C-alpha positions, 0 to 999 in steps of 0.5 A, a space after each residue: 554588647 558583646 563579651 571581650 573582657 570580662 571579670 569573673 569572681 570566682 570567690 567570697 574568701 576576703 578574710 572579712 566579716 560576713 557583714 563586708 563581705 558583699 560591700 567588697 564584691 561591689 568595689 570589685 565590680 563598679 572597679 571592673 566597670 570603670 576599668 573598661 570590663 564589658 561583663 562581670 561574672 560571678 559563679 553558679 555554685 553552693 560551694 566553694 570548688 576543688 582548686 579554689 578552696 575548701 567546700 565549707 568556703 563563702 559562696 554566695 547564690 548567683 542571682 541573688 547576687 547578680 540583682 544586687 549588683 545591678 543596683 550597685 552598677 549602671 553599664 557592665 553586664 551581668 552573668 553566671 559563668 556558668 549558671 549549672 542547668 541542673 539546679 533548676 527548673 528551666 522555665 524558673 531560670 528563663 524567668 530569674 534571668 529575664 528579671 535580672 535584664 529587667 531589673 538591670 536596664 538590660 544587661 543580663 547574660 544567660 551563661 549556661 552549662 550542664 552541671 559537674 559538681 557532684 558534692 553540691 548536689 548529693 548534699 543539697 539533694 539535687 539529681 546528679 546523674 550521668 554525665 549523658 543525662 546532664 547533657 540530655 536535660 541541658 539541650 531539653 532546658 535550651 528548648 524551652 528557656 531560649 524560646 521563652 527568652 524570645 517572647 514565644 510560648 514553648 510546649 514541651 513534653 520532654 524526657 526531663 521537663 514539661 512546659 504547657 505555652 509557658 509564658 515569661 512577662 515581662 521582657 525589656 528585649 527578645 534578644 537577651 543573649 545565651 553563652 554557653 560554657 564547657 570544652 565539650 567538642 561534640 555535646 557542648 559547642 554543638 548546642 553553642 552552635 544550635 543555641 547561643 552567641 557566645 562560647 566561653 572555652 573551658 581548656 588548657 590555653 594549648 588545646 584552643 586550635 583543637 577546639 576552634 577547629 571542633 567548633 568550626 566542624 560543629 557551626 558547619 553542622 548547624 549550617 552556622 555562620 561560625 562568624 555570628 558565634 563569639 568565642 572568649 577564654 576564662 583565664 586565671 590571672 596573678 598579675 602585679 606592678 611587680 612580677 616577683 610579687 605576682 609569683 610569689 601570689 602563685 605560689 601561695 594560692 597553689 600551696 593554700 591547695 595543697 600544691 607545691 610548685 617547688 616538689 613537682 616535675 616540670 611536666 607536673 609544674 606545667 600541667 598545674 599552671 596551664 590555665 595561669 598568666 602570671 607576672 607584670 602587666 606586660 608579661 600577663 598581656 604578652 602571655 594571653 595574646 601569645 597562648 590565647 588571642 593569636 589562637 583565634 578567640 575573640 575575648 577574655 575573661 579572667 579571674 583574679 583568685 588571690 588579689 582580686 578583692 584588694 583594691 586596686 588590682 581590678 583597675 589595674 587587670 582591666 587597663 592592661 587587657 583592654 588594650 588586647 581585645 579592643 
C-alpha cells in the first residue's frame, strides 16, 4: 500500500495529565484509520520543535510509540516522519523498524532523513557535525539499512559506520518501504532516487514545480523510472466546519509561538503561512488541490497542530481529503 493520505501527530501538548496523554494519541490514530488515512506518522524528536512550541513540551520517543500504536490499530501503516538518522546506529535502526513491521503485521514504513535539530543533539550528547557530514552519514546508513531490510548481510567499513555481515532476523517481508523526507534537490532527492520508494517533499507549495523537476533529474541520473517513486507533501491543516473558527485557530497558534499575523506585512504574512491550509472543508480541499496536487504531487500528509487531538477533527479532515487523493 502506498502513502496517499497520511496523518502526522506533531505534538503531545493536549493539556492533559501525562496518564491521559497516550490514550489521546491512540484515539487520534484510531480515528485516522476509520476516516480513510492510510498512514500514521509521529515525529522522531526528543524535544518539541521551534515553530510548534517550546523545547520542554511533551515529546514521546517515536519507535516506542509506534510499536504501541501497532497494538491499538489493525490496518493503518505506521512510520516516523522522519527518523533522524543521527540518533541511532543504522544496523540497530534496521532491526527496530523490522521489529515494528513484525509486531504490526507488515505495516511499518521506514521514514528517514539526515537530522537537523541541533539543540537535541547538543543536550543529549549526540554528535551533530556539519551539514555535509550528516548527509555522508545518511548515505552510509542507507547502504547498511536497505540491504538489511531486504534480507542481505552487508559488510560496510565506512567513514562513519561499520558492519560485519550484519544479520536482521526475523523479517516479515523483504520489501518494507523506505521513505525519505526533505527538500534538498541534490542530496536528499538523489538518495531518494537511489534508495527509496517514497519521497515526502518538505518545502513551500510555490516551490513544488521546481522541486519535482529536480526530482526528475535525480531519477534520470540514477537510471530510475520516475513513476516508480511516489511523492507526498506535508501540509499544516487547520480545519473546522466553520472557516472563521479555523482562522481563529491559526491566529491563536501563531500567537502562541510569538507570531502576530496582524503585525506582519503582506510579504511576512505570506511567508509565515505558506504551508498552512486553513478554513472550512471546501476551502482547505480547494487550496490543497490548487497549490499541491495540481503541481504533480501524488499524496498528502497533514498535521492538525491546534485541534487534531479534539475528537472528530481527524475524521472531518480524513473524510474531506480522501476524495482528493483517491
